[in-house]
C-alpha positions as CSV (number, residue, x, y, z in Angstrom):
1,M,106.6,-112.9,-67.6
2,G,105.2,-110.2,-64.5
3,R,106.3,-112.2,-61.6
4,K,109.9,-113.6,-63.6
5,N,110.4,-109.6,-63.9
6,E,109.9,-109.6,-60.4
7,K,112.6,-111.4,-59.5
8,P,115.3,-109.6,-60.9
9,T,114.2,-106.0,-59.9
10,I,114.4,-107.4,-56.2
11,A,117.5,-108.8,-55.7
12,R,118.8,-105.6,-57.8
13,M,117.2,-103.9,-55.5
14,K,119.1,-105.4,-52.6
15,T,122.2,-105.7,-54.1
16,Q,121.6,-101.4,-54.7
17,Q,120.7,-101.6,-50.0
18,S,123.6,-103.3,-49.7
19,R,125.7,-101.1,-51.7
20,S,124.5,-98.0,-50.2
21,G,124.4,-99.4,-46.6
22,A,128.7,-100.0,-47.0
23,L,128.9,-96.7,-49.0
24,A,127.4,-95.1,-45.8
25,F,129.6,-97.4,-43.3
26,T,132.5,-96.3,-45.4
27,R,131.6,-92.6,-45.2
28,T,131.1,-92.9,-41.7
29,L,134.1,-94.2,-40.7
30,Q,136.1,-91.4,-42.8
31,E,134.1,-88.6,-40.4
32,K,134.9,-90.7,-37.8
33,L,138.8,-90.9,-38.4
34,L,138.7,-87.3,-39.8
35,L,137.4,-86.1,-36.9
36,E,139.9,-88.1,-34.4
37,M,142.6,-86.5,-36.3
38,K,141.1,-83.0,-35.8
39,V,141.0,-83.8,-31.9
40,F,144.6,-84.9,-31.9
41,F,145.7,-82.4,-34.1
42,F,143.8,-79.8,-31.9
43,T,144.8,-81.5,-28.4
44,M,148.5,-81.4,-29.6
45,Q,148.6,-77.7,-30.7
46,E,146.8,-77.0,-27.1
47,F,149.8,-79.4,-25.1
48,F,151.7,-77.2,-26.6
49,W,150.9,-74.1,-25.6
50,F,150.2,-75.0,-22.4
51,S,154.1,-76.6,-22.1
52,I,155.2,-73.5,-23.3
53,R,153.5,-70.8,-20.8
54,A,155.0,-73.7,-18.1
55,F,158.3,-73.2,-18.9
56,V,157.5,-69.4,-19.5
57,A,156.3,-69.0,-16.1
58,I,159.4,-70.8,-14.2
59,P,161.2,-67.2,-13.2
60,K,157.4,-66.7,-11.1
61,A,158.0,-69.6,-9.0
62,K,160.5,-68.1,-6.3
63,Q,157.1,-66.4,-5.7
64,Y,155.3,-69.7,-5.0
65,W,158.2,-71.5,-3.3
66,R,156.4,-73.1,-0.8
67,D,154.4,-74.7,-3.5
68,V,157.4,-75.6,-4.6
69,L,158.8,-77.1,-1.7
70,D,155.0,-79.2,-0.7
71,Q,155.4,-80.3,-4.4
72,A,159.7,-81.7,-4.0
73,K,158.1,-83.0,-0.6
74,I,155.1,-85.3,-2.8
75,C,157.5,-86.0,-5.1
76,G,161.2,-86.6,-3.6
77,A,160.3,-87.8,0.1
78,D,157.0,-89.7,-0.3
79,S,157.8,-91.2,-3.7
80,L,161.3,-92.4,-2.4
81,P,160.3,-96.1,-0.2
82,I,158.4,-97.3,-4.0
83,V,161.4,-95.9,-5.9
84,L,163.8,-98.1,-3.3
85,V,161.8,-101.2,-3.5
86,S,161.3,-101.3,-7.5
87,A,165.2,-100.9,-8.0
88,V,165.6,-103.2,-5.1
89,S,163.6,-105.7,-6.5
90,I,165.1,-105.1,-10.0
91,G,168.2,-105.2,-9.3
92,A,168.7,-108.7,-6.8
93,L,166.5,-110.4,-10.0
94,L,169.2,-109.0,-12.2
95,A,172.3,-110.3,-10.7
96,I,170.2,-113.5,-10.4
97,E,169.6,-114.1,-14.4
98,V,172.3,-112.6,-15.6
99,G,174.6,-114.7,-12.9
100,N,173.1,-118.1,-14.2
101,L,173.7,-117.1,-18.3
102,L,177.1,-115.3,-17.2
103,E,178.1,-118.8,-15.1
104,D,177.1,-121.2,-18.3
105,F,179.6,-119.1,-20.1
106,G,182.4,-118.9,-17.0
107,A,182.0,-115.1,-17.2
108,K,180.6,-114.9,-13.7
109,T,183.5,-112.4,-12.6
110,M,181.8,-110.4,-14.9
111,L,178.2,-110.5,-13.2
112,G,179.7,-106.7,-11.2
113,R,179.8,-104.8,-15.0
114,S,176.9,-106.2,-16.4
115,T,174.2,-105.4,-13.5
116,A,176.2,-102.0,-13.4
117,L,175.6,-100.7,-17.0
118,S,171.8,-102.1,-16.9
119,V,171.2,-100.7,-14.3
120,I,172.8,-97.2,-14.4
121,R,172.2,-97.0,-17.9
122,E,168.3,-98.2,-18.0
123,L,166.7,-99.8,-15.2
124,G,167.3,-96.7,-12.9
125,P,166.1,-94.2,-14.5
126,L,163.5,-96.0,-16.5
127,L,162.0,-97.7,-13.0
128,M,162.1,-94.4,-11.2
129,G,160.5,-92.9,-14.6
130,L,156.9,-95.3,-14.6
131,M,156.8,-95.7,-10.6
132,L,156.6,-91.7,-10.3
133,S,154.1,-91.4,-12.9
134,A,151.7,-93.7,-11.6
135,R,152.2,-92.0,-8.4
136,F,153.3,-88.4,-9.1
137,G,151.6,-88.3,-12.1
138,S,148.0,-89.7,-11.1
139,R,148.7,-87.0,-8.0
140,N,149.0,-84.4,-10.1
141,G,146.0,-85.7,-13.1
142,A,143.5,-86.0,-10.0
143,E,144.3,-83.2,-7.8
144,L,144.1,-80.7,-10.9
145,G,141.1,-82.8,-12.3
146,A,139.2,-81.8,-9.4
147,M,140.4,-78.2,-9.1
148,Q,139.1,-77.9,-12.5
149,I,135.7,-80.1,-12.1
150,S,134.7,-77.5,-8.8
151,E,135.1,-74.7,-10.9
152,Q,138.8,-73.8,-8.8
153,I,140.8,-72.8,-11.3
154,D,138.2,-70.5,-13.0
155,A,138.0,-68.6,-9.4
156,L,142.1,-68.2,-9.7
157,R,141.7,-66.6,-13.2
158,A,138.9,-64.7,-12.0
159,F,141.4,-63.2,-9.3
160,G,144.0,-62.3,-11.9
161,T,146.2,-65.3,-11.0
162,D,147.8,-67.1,-14.1
163,P,147.0,-71.4,-13.1
164,I,149.6,-72.6,-15.0
165,A,152.2,-70.0,-12.8
166,K,149.9,-71.5,-9.6
167,L,149.6,-74.9,-10.1
168,V,151.6,-76.2,-13.0
169,T,155.3,-74.5,-12.8
170,P,156.2,-75.3,-9.1
171,R,155.1,-79.4,-10.3
172,L,157.5,-78.9,-12.5
173,V,160.6,-77.2,-10.6
174,A,160.0,-79.3,-7.6
175,A,160.3,-82.5,-10.5
176,L,163.1,-81.3,-12.1
177,I,164.8,-80.7,-9.1
178,M,163.7,-84.2,-7.4
179,F,164.4,-86.4,-10.0
180,L,167.7,-85.8,-9.9
181,P,168.6,-87.6,-6.9
182,L,165.8,-90.1,-7.0
183,T,167.5,-91.8,-9.8
184,A,170.9,-91.7,-7.8
185,F,169.3,-93.5,-4.8
186,S,167.6,-95.9,-7.1
187,D,170.9,-96.6,-9.3
188,F,172.8,-96.8,-6.0
189,A,169.5,-99.6,-4.6
190,G,170.1,-101.4,-7.4
191,L,173.4,-102.3,-7.2
192,Q,173.2,-102.6,-3.3
193,S,170.9,-105.5,-4.0
194,A,172.8,-107.1,-7.0
195,A,175.5,-106.7,-4.9
196,Y,174.1,-109.0,-2.1
197,M,172.7,-110.7,-4.4
198,A,176.5,-111.6,-6.2
199,E,177.7,-112.8,-2.7
200,H,175.3,-115.3,-1.3
201,Y,173.1,-116.2,-4.1
202,H,176.2,-117.1,-6.5
203,R,179.0,-117.0,-3.9
204,L,181.4,-114.4,-5.4
205,D,183.1,-112.7,-3.3
206,P,182.0,-108.5,-3.0
207,G,185.8,-107.1,-4.0
208,I,185.6,-109.3,-7.1
209,F,181.8,-107.6,-7.5
210,W,183.1,-104.0,-6.8
211,N,186.3,-104.3,-9.2
212,S,184.5,-105.1,-12.0
213,V,182.3,-102.1,-11.3
214,Y,184.3,-99.3,-10.6
215,P,187.1,-99.5,-13.3
216,R,185.5,-99.7,-16.1
217,L,182.3,-97.0,-15.9
218,V,182.9,-94.2,-17.9
219,A,181.1,-90.7,-18.0
220,K,179.4,-91.3,-20.8
221,D,177.2,-94.3,-18.5
222,F,176.6,-91.6,-16.5
223,V,175.1,-89.2,-18.9
224,V,173.0,-92.2,-20.2
225,G,171.1,-92.7,-17.1
226,F,170.8,-89.0,-15.3
227,L,170.3,-86.9,-19.0
228,K,166.7,-89.5,-18.7
229,A,166.1,-87.9,-15.6
230,P,165.1,-84.1,-16.0
231,V,163.4,-85.5,-19.6
232,F,161.2,-87.9,-17.9
233,A,160.2,-84.9,-15.3
234,I,159.0,-82.7,-18.3
235,I,157.5,-85.6,-19.7
236,I,155.4,-87.1,-16.5
237,T,154.5,-83.3,-14.9
238,L,153.4,-81.9,-18.0
239,V,151.4,-84.5,-19.5
240,S,149.6,-85.2,-16.4
241,S,148.6,-81.7,-15.6
242,F,147.5,-81.2,-19.0
243,N,145.4,-83.6,-18.8
244,G,143.9,-82.3,-14.8
245,F,142.9,-79.2,-16.5
246,A,141.8,-80.5,-19.3
247,A,138.9,-83.3,-16.9
248,R,135.3,-82.4,-18.2
249,G,132.1,-84.2,-16.8
250,G,132.2,-85.0,-13.1
251,T,134.2,-87.4,-10.9
252,S,134.4,-89.9,-13.6
253,G,136.0,-87.2,-15.9
254,V,138.6,-86.6,-13.3
255,G,139.4,-90.2,-13.3
256,R,139.4,-90.4,-17.5
257,S,141.6,-87.8,-17.4
258,T,143.8,-89.3,-15.0
259,I,143.8,-93.0,-16.4
260,K,144.9,-91.6,-19.2
261,G,147.7,-89.4,-18.0
262,I,149.3,-92.4,-16.4
263,V,149.0,-94.0,-19.5
264,V,150.3,-91.2,-22.2
265,S,153.0,-90.7,-19.8
266,S,153.8,-93.9,-18.9
267,G,154.0,-94.6,-23.0
268,L,155.8,-91.7,-23.1
269,V,158.7,-92.1,-20.6
270,L,159.4,-95.3,-22.4
271,I,160.1,-94.1,-25.8
272,A,162.2,-91.3,-24.4
273,N,163.9,-93.4,-22.7
274,F,165.2,-95.7,-26.0
275,Y,165.8,-92.2,-28.1
276,V,167.6,-90.8,-25.4
277,S,169.7,-94.4,-25.0
278,K,170.7,-94.0,-29.0
279,I,171.2,-89.9,-29.3
280,V,173.9,-90.2,-26.4
281,L,175.3,-93.4,-27.5
282,E,175.9,-92.8,-31.1
283,N,177.4,-89.0,-30.2
284,M,179.9,-89.7,-26.9
């Protein structure tokens, strides 16, 4: 009789152990999720105050005008080649694909109109934002992260200098200034490459191509495209700089903060691209 009663008892103990293990796993998962949520909200709070301080310090940018010029060269002239290469590539590819599609419907003469709208409204500023997120944003994150790890930012505070006004605001002002002409160059390069492919690939007369572009462009088309430039400038500069300031853990920490800045800023650029287009097109 004793042995018969042992088996249910052992089975009962195993069941209780499995239940307690499941409860412990559930509690641990809940604690981790709660901790991740707390970290996220605290990070958003820090980023909000970081952004406010960067904007408030804009009047001080004239004290650091040399830094503004240096950053304007980095995010402007130095970034122009990669912006032009991406714009030329996507403009040529768009002309080929859209031209093939329109040719099936006998509407090849509308190639200029279709390409111009795509480039000016969406692809020109979006490609510019993504390229600068990778180039300008990564430089900001790596440079500021290295300064944070080597305690140069703490040294600035010790000497009474606001590190955000000295390091972040010149980058923000330079990006706000240079992203607009970069968007214009991106649009121009994309349209020129599209016109070249329309002439030499689709055998479309250049006059027909450009006549379908200029008369039909309206102010709304340019507002949609060029309004994205300052939005992308703010996102890329602040996100990359914030992650650089938050770098911890030596050189590997600098790498992690730089990658995080690129990923987050690129994702926010894509999200902002959708909402800016939606808001402007619905209200103009």
